[in-house]
PyMOL commands that place a pseudoatom at each C-alpha (Angstrom):
pseudoatom trace, name=CA, resn=MET, resi=1, chain=A, elem=C, hetatm=0, pos=[78.691, -43.791, 38.401]
pseudoatom trace, name=CA, resn=LYS, resi=2, chain=A, elem=C, hetatm=0, pos=[82.312, -44.576, 39.299]
pseudoatom trace, name=CA, resn=VAL, resi=3, chain=A, elem=C, hetatm=0, pos=[83.385, -42.984, 42.564]
pseudoatom trace, name=CA, resn=GLY, resi=4, chain=A, elem=C, hetatm=0, pos=[87.053, -43.259, 43.443]
pseudoatom trace, name=CA, resn=VAL, resi=5, chain=A, elem=C, hetatm=0, pos=[87.750, -43.240, 47.181]
pseudoatom trace, name=CA, resn=ILE, resi=6, chain=A, elem=C, hetatm=0, pos=[91.085, -42.125, 48.576]
pseudoatom trace, name=CA, resn=VAL, resi=7, chain=A, elem=C, hetatm=0, pos=[91.631, -43.070, 52.208]
pseudoatom trace, name=CA, resn=GLY, resi=8, chain=A, elem=C, hetatm=0, pos=[94.209, -40.741, 53.717]
pseudoatom trace, name=CA, resn=SER, resi=9, chain=A, elem=C, hetatm=0, pos=[95.283, -42.966, 56.586]
pseudoatom trace, name=CA, resn=LEU, resi=10, chain=A, elem=C, hetatm=0, pos=[97.531, -45.905, 55.777]
pseudoatom trace, name=CA, resn=ARG, resi=11, chain=A, elem=C, hetatm=0, pos=[96.619, -47.750, 58.986]
pseudoatom trace, name=CA, resn=ARG, resi=12, chain=A, elem=C, hetatm=0, pos=[94.532, -50.916, 58.518]
pseudoatom trace, name=CA, resn=GLU, resi=13, chain=A, elem=C, hetatm=0, pos=[92.397, -50.032, 61.539]
pseudoatom trace, name=CA, resn=GLY, resi=14, chain=A, elem=C, hetatm=0, pos=[92.530, -46.255, 61.105]
pseudoatom trace, name=CA, resn=ASN, resi=15, chain=A, elem=C, hetatm=0, pos=[89.404, -44.178, 61.618]
pseudoatom trace, name=CA, resn=SER, resi=16, chain=A, elem=C, hetatm=0, pos=[89.485, -42.965, 58.007]
pseudoatom trace, name=CA, resn=ARG, resi=17, chain=A, elem=C, hetatm=0, pos=[89.344, -46.570, 56.779]
pseudoatom trace, name=CA, resn=LYS, resi=18, chain=A, elem=C, hetatm=0, pos=[86.493, -47.404, 59.176]
pseudoatom trace, name=CA, resn=LEU, resi=19, chain=A, elem=C, hetatm=0, pos=[84.656, -44.313, 58.003]
pseudoatom trace, name=CA, resn=ALA, resi=20, chain=A, elem=C, hetatm=0, pos=[85.167, -45.271, 54.344]
pseudoatom trace, name=CA, resn=GLN, resi=21, chain=A, elem=C, hetatm=0, pos=[83.608, -48.673, 55.027]
pseudoatom trace, name=CA, resn=ARG, resi=22, chain=A, elem=C, hetatm=0, pos=[80.593, -47.098, 56.729]
pseudoatom trace, name=CA, resn=LEU, resi=23, chain=A, elem=C, hetatm=0, pos=[80.158, -44.501, 53.967]
pseudoatom trace, name=CA, resn=GLN, resi=24, chain=A, elem=C, hetatm=0, pos=[80.120, -47.215, 51.342]
pseudoatom trace, name=CA, resn=GLU, resi=25, chain=A, elem=C, hetatm=0, pos=[77.175, -48.811, 53.157]
pseudoatom trace, name=CA, resn=ILE, resi=26, chain=A, elem=C, hetatm=0, pos=[75.102, -45.614, 53.042]
pseudoatom trace, name=CA, resn=ALA, resi=27, chain=A, elem=C, hetatm=0, pos=[76.217, -44.256, 49.669]
pseudoatom trace, name=CA, resn=PRO, resi=28, chain=A, elem=C, hetatm=0, pos=[73.638, -43.726, 46.916]
pseudoatom trace, name=CA, resn=ALA, resi=29, chain=A, elem=C, hetatm=0, pos=[72.867, -46.862, 44.924]
pseudoatom trace, name=CA, resn=SER, resi=30, chain=A, elem=C, hetatm=0, pos=[74.256, -45.122, 41.831]
pseudoatom trace, name=CA, resn=PHE, resi=31, chain=A, elem=C, hetatm=0, pos=[77.792, -45.108, 43.283]
pseudoatom trace, name=CA, resn=GLU, resi=32, chain=A, elem=C, hetatm=0, pos=[80.196, -47.771, 42.080]
pseudoatom trace, name=CA, resn=TRP, resi=33, chain=A, elem=C, hetatm=0, pos=[82.632, -47.506, 45.006]
pseudoatom trace, name=CA, resn=ASN, resi=34, chain=A, elem=C, hetatm=0, pos=[86.291, -48.040, 44.096]
pseudoatom trace, name=CA, resn=GLU, resi=35, chain=A, elem=C, hetatm=0, pos=[89.103, -47.466, 46.570]
pseudoatom trace, name=CA, resn=LEU, resi=36, chain=A, elem=C, hetatm=0, pos=[92.192, -46.000, 44.928]
pseudoatom trace, name=CA, resn=ALA, resi=37, chain=A, elem=C, hetatm=0, pos=[95.023, -47.277, 47.108]
pseudoatom trace, name=CA, resn=ILE, resi=38, chain=A, elem=C, hetatm=0, pos=[97.782, -44.770, 47.858]
pseudoatom trace, name=CA, resn=GLY, resi=39, chain=A, elem=C, hetatm=0, pos=[99.964, -46.567, 50.393]
pseudoatom trace, name=CA, resn=ASP, resi=40, chain=A, elem=C, hetatm=0, pos=[102.101, -48.285, 47.777]
pseudoatom trace, name=CA, resn=LEU, resi=41, chain=A, elem=C, hetatm=0, pos=[102.673, -45.258, 45.515]
pseudoatom trace, name=CA, resn=PRO, resi=42, chain=A, elem=C, hetatm=0, pos=[106.374, -44.462, 45.191]
pseudoatom trace, name=CA, resn=LEU, resi=43, chain=A, elem=C, hetatm=0, pos=[107.145, -40.810, 45.876]
pseudoatom trace, name=CA, resn=TYR, resi=44, chain=A, elem=C, hetatm=0, pos=[106.697, -38.702, 42.784]
pseudoatom trace, name=CA, resn=ASN, resi=45, chain=A, elem=C, hetatm=0, pos=[109.975, -38.031, 40.996]
pseudoatom trace, name=CA, resn=MET, resi=46, chain=A, elem=C, hetatm=0, pos=[109.877, -36.714, 37.429]
pseudoatom trace, name=CA, resn=ASP, resi=47, chain=A, elem=C, hetatm=0, pos=[113.088, -38.621, 36.659]
pseudoatom trace, name=CA, resn=ARG, resi=48, chain=A, elem=C, hetatm=0, pos=[111.057, -41.850, 36.817]
pseudoatom trace, name=CA, resn=GLU, resi=49, chain=A, elem=C, hetatm=0, pos=[108.517, -40.817, 34.147]
pseudoatom trace, name=CA, resn=GLY, resi=50, chain=A, elem=C, hetatm=0, pos=[110.438, -42.636, 31.395]
pseudoatom trace, name=CA, resn=GLU, resi=51, chain=A, elem=C, hetatm=0, pos=[109.790, -45.925, 33.137]
pseudoatom trace, name=CA, resn=ALA, resi=52, chain=A, elem=C, hetatm=0, pos=[106.989, -44.916, 35.475]
pseudoatom trace, name=CA, resn=PRO, resi=53, chain=A, elem=C, hetatm=0, pos=[106.195, -47.361, 38.273]
pseudoatom trace, name=CA, resn=ALA, resi=54, chain=A, elem=C, hetatm=0, pos=[103.212, -49.646, 37.680]
pseudoatom trace, name=CA, resn=GLU, resi=55, chain=A, elem=C, hetatm=0, pos=[101.625, -48.263, 40.872]
pseudoatom trace, name=CA, resn=TRP, resi=56, chain=A, elem=C, hetatm=0, pos=[101.546, -44.786, 39.302]
pseudoatom trace, name=CA, resn=ALA, resi=57, chain=A, elem=C, hetatm=0, pos=[99.851, -46.153, 36.173]
pseudoatom trace, name=CA, resn=ARG, resi=58, chain=A, elem=C, hetatm=0, pos=[97.261, -47.993, 38.290]
pseudoatom trace, name=CA, resn=PHE, resi=59, chain=A, elem=C, hetatm=0, pos=[96.474, -44.922, 40.377]
pseudoatom trace, name=CA, resn=ARG, resi=60, chain=A, elem=C, hetatm=0, pos=[96.364, -42.613, 37.357]
pseudoatom trace, name=CA, resn=GLU, resi=61, chain=A, elem=C, hetatm=0, pos=[93.914, -44.931, 35.604]
pseudoatom trace, name=CA, resn=GLY, resi=62, chain=A, elem=C, hetatm=0, pos=[91.750, -44.997, 38.728]
pseudoatom trace, name=CA, resn=VAL, resi=63, chain=A, elem=C, hetatm=0, pos=[91.588, -41.197, 38.774]
pseudoatom trace, name=CA, resn=ARG, resi=64, chain=A, elem=C, hetatm=0, pos=[91.036, -41.012, 35.004]
pseudoatom trace, name=CA, resn=SER, resi=65, chain=A, elem=C, hetatm=0, pos=[88.133, -43.466, 35.075]
pseudoatom trace, name=CA, resn=SER, resi=66, chain=A, elem=C, hetatm=0, pos=[86.388, -41.956, 38.119]
pseudoatom trace, name=CA, resn=ASP, resi=67, chain=A, elem=C, hetatm=0, pos=[83.376, -39.689, 37.704]
pseudoatom trace, name=CA, resn=GLY, resi=68, chain=A, elem=C, hetatm=0, pos=[83.974, -38.294, 41.178]
pseudoatom trace, name=CA, resn=LEU, resi=69, chain=A, elem=C, hetatm=0, pos=[86.499, -38.701, 43.978]
pseudoatom trace, name=CA, resn=ILE, resi=70, chain=A, elem=C, hetatm=0, pos=[85.962, -38.796, 47.724]
pseudoatom trace, name=CA, resn=PHE, resi=71, chain=A, elem=C, hetatm=0, pos=[88.893, -38.065, 50.015]
pseudoatom trace, name=CA, resn=ILE, resi=72, chain=A, elem=C, hetatm=0, pos=[88.478, -39.430, 53.547]
pseudoatom trace, name=CA, resn=THR, resi=73, chain=A, elem=C, hetatm=0, pos=[91.380, -38.212, 55.570]
pseudoatom trace, name=CA, resn=PRO, resi=74, chain=A, elem=C, hetatm=0, pos=[92.779, -37.476, 58.990]
pseudoatom trace, name=CA, resn=GLU, resi=75, chain=A, elem=C, hetatm=0, pos=[94.610, -34.273, 59.772]
pseudoatom trace, name=CA, resn=TYR, resi=76, chain=A, elem=C, hetatm=0, pos=[98.364, -34.524, 60.246]
pseudoatom trace, name=CA, resn=ASN, resi=77, chain=A, elem=C, hetatm=0, pos=[100.089, -31.532, 61.826]
pseudoatom trace, name=CA, resn=ARG, resi=78, chain=A, elem=C, hetatm=0, pos=[97.342, -29.134, 60.665]
pseudoatom trace, name=CA, resn=SER, resi=79, chain=A, elem=C, hetatm=0, pos=[97.662, -30.386, 57.099]
pseudoatom trace, name=CA, resn=ILE, resi=80, chain=A, elem=C, hetatm=0, pos=[97.243, -33.535, 55.010]
pseudoatom trace, name=CA, resn=PRO, resi=81, chain=A, elem=C, hetatm=0, pos=[99.080, -36.846, 55.209]
pseudoatom trace, name=CA, resn=GLY, resi=82, chain=A, elem=C, hetatm=0, pos=[102.113, -37.008, 52.933]
pseudoatom trace, name=CA, resn=ALA, resi=83, chain=A, elem=C, hetatm=0, pos=[100.661, -40.010, 51.100]
pseudoatom trace, name=CA, resn=VAL, resi=84, chain=A, elem=C, hetatm=0, pos=[97.625, -37.942, 50.055]
pseudoatom trace, name=CA, resn=LYS, resi=85, chain=A, elem=C, hetatm=0, pos=[99.797, -35.113, 48.731]
pseudoatom trace, name=CA, resn=ASN, resi=86, chain=A, elem=C, hetatm=0, pos=[101.959, -37.615, 46.873]
pseudoatom trace, name=CA, resn=ALA, resi=87, chain=A, elem=C, hetatm=0, pos=[98.866, -39.189, 45.259]
pseudoatom trace, name=CA, resn=ILE, resi=88, chain=A, elem=C, hetatm=0, pos=[97.684, -35.784, 44.049]
pseudoatom trace, name=CA, resn=ASP, resi=89, chain=A, elem=C, hetatm=0, pos=[101.162, -35.116, 42.638]
pseudoatom trace, name=CA, resn=VAL, resi=90, chain=A, elem=C, hetatm=0, pos=[101.312, -38.496, 40.875]
pseudoatom trace, name=CA, resn=ALA, resi=91, chain=A, elem=C, hetatm=0, pos=[98.006, -37.808, 39.079]
pseudoatom trace, name=CA, resn=SER, resi=92, chain=A, elem=C, hetatm=0, pos=[98.944, -34.223, 38.185]
pseudoatom trace, name=CA, resn=LYS, resi=93, chain=A, elem=C, hetatm=0, pos=[102.208, -35.022, 36.434]
pseudoatom trace, name=CA, resn=PRO, resi=94, chain=A, elem=C, hetatm=0, pos=[103.983, -34.983, 34.077]
pseudoatom trace, name=CA, resn=ASN, resi=95, chain=A, elem=C, hetatm=0, pos=[103.268, -31.458, 32.890]
pseudoatom trace, name=CA, resn=GLY, resi=96, chain=A, elem=C, hetatm=0, pos=[100.529, -31.452, 30.285]
pseudoatom trace, name=CA, resn=GLN, resi=97, chain=A, elem=C, hetatm=0, pos=[99.015, -34.713, 31.573]
pseudoatom trace, name=CA, resn=ASN, resi=98, chain=A, elem=C, hetatm=0, pos=[97.285, -33.495, 34.744]
pseudoatom trace, name=CA, resn=LEU, resi=99, chain=A, elem=C, hetatm=0, pos=[94.223, -35.680, 35.442]
pseudoatom trace, name=CA, resn=TRP, resi=100, chain=A, elem=C, hetatm=0, pos=[92.617, -33.391, 38.041]
pseudoatom trace, name=CA, resn=PRO, resi=101, chain=A, elem=C, hetatm=0, pos=[91.145, -30.507, 35.984]
pseudoatom trace, name=CA, resn=GLY, resi=102, chain=A, elem=C, hetatm=0, pos=[87.358, -30.757, 36.056]
pseudoatom trace, name=CA, resn=LYS, resi=103, chain=A, elem=C, hetatm=0, pos=[87.301, -33.827, 38.322]
pseudoatom trace, name=CA, resn=LYS, resi=104, chain=A, elem=C, hetatm=0, pos=[84.555, -33.556, 40.932]
pseudoatom trace, name=CA, resn=ALA, resi=105, chain=A, elem=C, hetatm=0, pos=[85.897, -34.094, 44.436]
pseudoatom trace, name=CA, resn=PHE, resi=106, chain=A, elem=C, hetatm=0, pos=[84.546, -34.182, 47.966]
pseudoatom trace, name=CA, resn=VAL, resi=107, chain=A, elem=C, hetatm=0, pos=[86.539, -34.014, 51.213]
pseudoatom trace, name=CA, resn=VAL, resi=108, chain=A, elem=C, hetatm=0, pos=[85.612, -35.744, 54.464]
pseudoatom trace, name=CA, resn=ALA, resi=109, chain=A, elem=C, hetatm=0, pos=[87.991, -34.747, 57.259]
pseudoatom trace, name=CA, resn=GLN, resi=110, chain=A, elem=C, hetatm=0, pos=[88.170, -36.356, 60.673]
pseudoatom trace, name=CA, resn=SER, resi=111, chain=A, elem=C, hetatm=0, pos=[90.213, -36.169, 63.815]
pseudoatom trace, name=CA, resn=ASN, resi=112, chain=A, elem=C, hetatm=0, pos=[90.122, -37.214, 67.432]
pseudoatom trace, name=CA, resn=GLY, resi=113, chain=A, elem=C, hetatm=0, pos=[90.385, -33.554, 68.398]
pseudoatom trace, name=CA, resn=PRO, resi=114, chain=A, elem=C, hetatm=0, pos=[87.675, -30.921, 68.675]
pseudoatom trace, name=CA, resn=LEU, resi=115, chain=A, elem=C, hetatm=0, pos=[88.135, -29.298, 65.245]
pseudoatom trace, name=CA, resn=GLY, resi=116, chain=A, elem=C, hetatm=0, pos=[87.442, -32.376, 63.138]
pseudoatom trace, name=CA, resn=GLY, resi=117, chain=A, elem=C, hetatm=0, pos=[90.348, -31.970, 60.760]
pseudoatom trace, name=CA, resn=LEU, resi=118, chain=A, elem=C, hetatm=0, pos=[89.393, -28.429, 59.728]
pseudoatom trace, name=CA, resn=ALA, resi=119, chain=A, elem=C, hetatm=0, pos=[92.960, -27.312, 58.942]
pseudoatom trace, name=CA, resn=GLY, resi=120, chain=A, elem=C, hetatm=0, pos=[93.743, -30.544, 57.081]
pseudoatom trace, name=CA, resn=SER, resi=121, chain=A, elem=C, hetatm=0, pos=[90.557, -30.226, 55.045]
pseudoatom trace, name=CA, resn=PHE, resi=122, chain=A, elem=C, hetatm=0, pos=[91.428, -26.660, 54.098]
pseudoatom trace, name=CA, resn=ALA, resi=123, chain=A, elem=C, hetatm=0, pos=[94.948, -27.713, 53.026]
pseudoatom trace, name=CA, resn=LEU, resi=124, chain=A, elem=C, hetatm=0, pos=[93.558, -30.576, 50.951]
pseudoatom trace, name=CA, resn=LYS, resi=125, chain=A, elem=C, hetatm=0, pos=[90.952, -28.392, 49.249]
pseudoatom trace, name=CA, resn=GLN, resi=126, chain=A, elem=C, hetatm=0, pos=[93.636, -25.822, 48.463]
pseudoatom trace, name=CA, resn=THR, resi=127, chain=A, elem=C, hetatm=0, pos=[95.877, -28.493, 46.941]
pseudoatom trace, name=CA, resn=LEU, resi=128, chain=A, elem=C, hetatm=0, pos=[93.036, -29.986, 44.898]
pseudoatom trace, name=CA, resn=ALA, resi=129, chain=A, elem=C, hetatm=0, pos=[92.020, -26.540, 43.630]
pseudoatom trace, name=CA, resn=GLY, resi=130, chain=A, elem=C, hetatm=0, pos=[95.625, -25.873, 42.638]
pseudoatom trace, name=CA, resn=ALA, resi=131, chain=A, elem=C, hetatm=0, pos=[95.600, -29.126, 40.650]
pseudoatom trace, name=CA, resn=GLY, resi=132, chain=A, elem=C, hetatm=0, pos=[92.325, -28.137, 38.936]
pseudoatom trace, name=CA, resn=ALA, resi=133, chain=A, elem=C, hetatm=0, pos=[89.786, -30.368, 40.689]
pseudoatom trace, name=CA, resn=LEU, resi=134, chain=A, elem=C, hetatm=0, pos=[86.282, -29.048, 41.351]
pseudoatom trace, name=CA, resn=VAL, resi=135, chain=A, elem=C, hetatm=0, pos=[85.654, -29.518, 45.071]
pseudoatom trace, name=CA, resn=LEU, resi=136, chain=A, elem=C, hetatm=0, pos=[82.115, -29.648, 46.470]
pseudoatom trace, name=CA, resn=PRO, resi=137, chain=A, elem=C, hetatm=0, pos=[81.981, -26.380, 48.421]
pseudoatom trace, name=CA, resn=HIS, resi=138, chain=A, elem=C, hetatm=0, pos=[79.074, -27.207, 50.739]
pseudoatom trace, name=CA, resn=PRO, resi=139, chain=A, elem=C, hetatm=0, pos=[78.236, -28.962, 52.919]
pseudoatom trace, name=CA, resn=GLU, resi=140, chain=A, elem=C, hetatm=0, pos=[81.637, -29.300, 54.512]
pseudoatom trace, name=CA, resn=VAL, resi=141, chain=A, elem=C, hetatm=0, pos=[82.431, -32.326, 56.642]
pseudoatom trace, name=CA, resn=TYR, resi=142, chain=A, elem=C, hetatm=0, pos=[84.640, -32.064, 59.732]
pseudoatom trace, name=CA, resn=LEU, resi=143, chain=A, elem=C, hetatm=0, pos=[84.095, -35.011, 62.056]
pseudoatom trace, name=CA, resn=SER, resi=144, chain=A, elem=C, hetatm=0, pos=[85.534, -34.206, 65.465]
pseudoatom trace, name=CA, resn=ARG, resi=145, chain=A, elem=C, hetatm=0, pos=[86.140, -36.760, 68.192]
pseudoatom trace, name=CA, resn=ILE, resi=146, chain=A, elem=C, hetatm=0, pos=[85.740, -39.394, 65.481]
pseudoatom trace, name=CA, resn=SER, resi=147, chain=A, elem=C, hetatm=0, pos=[86.022, -42.398, 67.784]
pseudoatom trace, name=CA, resn=THR, resi=148, chain=A, elem=C, hetatm=0, pos=[82.808, -41.304, 69.551]
pseudoatom trace, name=CA, resn=LEU, resi=149, chain=A, elem=C, hetatm=0, pos=[80.857, -41.398, 66.266]
pseudoatom trace, name=CA, resn=PHE, resi=150, chain=A, elem=C, hetatm=0, pos=[80.971, -45.197, 66.010]
pseudoatom trace, name=CA, resn=GLY, resi=151, chain=A, elem=C, hetatm=0, pos=[78.573, -47.293, 68.062]
pseudoatom trace, name=CA, resn=GLU, resi=152, chain=A, elem=C, hetatm=0, pos=[79.471, -50.526, 69.841]
pseudoatom trace, name=CA, resn=ASP, resi=153, chain=A, elem=C, hetatm=0, pos=[78.583, -52.429, 66.658]
pseudoatom trace, name=CA, resn=GLY, resi=154, chain=A, elem=C, hetatm=0, pos=[81.107, -50.360, 64.659]
pseudoatom trace, name=CA, resn=ARG, resi=155, chain=A, elem=C, hetatm=0, pos=[78.407, -48.544, 62.710]
pseudoatom trace, name=CA, resn=LEU, resi=156, chain=A, elem=C, hetatm=0, pos=[78.068, -44.792, 62.677]
pseudoatom trace, name=CA, resn=VAL, resi=157, chain=A, elem=C, hetatm=0, pos=[75.748, -43.348, 65.285]
pseudoatom trace, name=CA, resn=PRO, resi=158, chain=A, elem=C, hetatm=0, pos=[72.343, -42.503, 63.740]
pseudoatom trace, name=CA, resn=ASP, resi=159, chain=A, elem=C, hetatm=0, pos=[72.706, -38.701, 63.647]
pseudoatom trace, name=CA, resn=THR, resi=160, chain=A, elem=C, hetatm=0, pos=[76.097, -38.897, 61.930]
pseudoatom trace, name=CA, resn=GLN, resi=161, chain=A, elem=C, hetatm=0, pos=[74.855, -41.575, 59.557]
pseudoatom trace, name=CA, resn=GLU, resi=162, chain=A, elem=C, hetatm=0, pos=[71.897, -39.447, 58.466]
pseudoatom trace, name=CA, resn=PHE, resi=163, chain=A, elem=C, hetatm=0, pos=[74.055, -36.343, 58.059]
pseudoatom trace, name=CA, resn=LEU, resi=164, chain=A, elem=C, hetatm=0, pos=[76.559, -38.220, 55.890]
pseudoatom trace, name=CA, resn=ARG, resi=165, chain=A, elem=C, hetatm=0, pos=[73.821, -39.908, 53.851]
pseudoatom trace, name=CA, resn=GLY, resi=166, chain=A, elem=C, hetatm=0, pos=[72.530, -36.432, 52.970]
pseudoatom trace, name=CA, resn=VAL, resi=167, chain=A, elem=C, hetatm=0, pos=[76.008, -35.165, 52.129]
pseudoatom trace, name=CA, resn=LEU, resi=168, chain=A, elem=C, hetatm=0, pos=[76.635, -38.139, 49.831]
pseudoatom trace, name=CA, resn=ALA, resi=169, chain=A, elem=C, hetatm=0, pos=[73.322, -37.444, 48.077]
pseudoatom trace, name=CA, resn=THR, resi=170, chain=A, elem=C, hetatm=0, pos=[74.495, -33.857, 47.552]
pseudoatom trace, name=CA, resn=PHE, resi=171, chain=A, elem=C, hetatm=0, pos=[77.779, -35.118, 46.097]
pseudoatom trace, name=CA, resn=ASP, resi=172, chain=A, elem=C, hetatm=0, pos=[75.810, -37.402, 43.774]
pseudoatom trace, name=CA, resn=LYS, resi=173, chain=A, elem=C, hetatm=0, pos=[73.971, -34.339, 42.415]
pseudoatom trace, name=CA, resn=PHE, resi=174, chain=A, elem=C, hetatm=0, pos=[77.251, -32.417, 42.144]
pseudoatom trace, name=CA, resn=ILE, resi=175, chain=A, elem=C, hetatm=0, pos=[78.841, -35.184, 40.051]
pseudoatom trace, name=CA, resn=ARG, resi=176, chain=A, elem=C, hetatm=0, pos=[75.787, -35.261, 37.757]
pseudoatom trace, name=CA, resn=GLY, resi=177, chain=A, elem=C, hetatm=0, pos=[75.916, -31.507, 37.302]
pseudoatom trace, name=CA, resn=ASP, resi=178, chain=A, elem=C, hetatm=0, pos=[72.616, -30.895, 39.104]
pseudoatom trace, name=CA, resn=LYS, resi=179, chain=A, elem=C, hetatm=0, pos=[72.367, -28.079, 41.606]
pseudoatom trace, name=CA, resn=PRO, resi=180, chain=A, elem=C, hetatm=0, pos=[73.237, -29.593, 44.990]
for i in range(1, 180): cmd.bond("trace and resi %d" % i, "trace and resi %d" % (i + 1))
show_as sticks, trace
zoom trace
């Protein structure tokens, strides 16, 4: 099962990227993990559709070929990073060629603050719903004080690891159409 992963932080050492690496290690064996890079996507501009950038084509094909998509993202100013919004726009345009309808999606939000990216997660889910994606409603994942959830070895602390392993198993069922 192809699972496209969209990492919302563009930083090489960002917590979202670290979390994506750890999630890949505990994901169900059925997941074929494929990061869909967003940092190089030119801003969406309909005027460029005639000669669309190669980066748009690459990202669109990644979305098209994914059975499910996992968004791992920080919260920026109580919303989502601009690069994440741009990626959603790129795959929803041009009109009549939206790739999101019916795509199964799952949001993992994180922050260094106490709310774990709650507002950013809500904004992302709202945007995905507007584009037509089917977002896993429960369980929801808001990882607060994210830097405390990694042990000295860089791995997730056991409680967080077990929680996320269970959530990924639920997403696996959701993608397959089984009751989570």
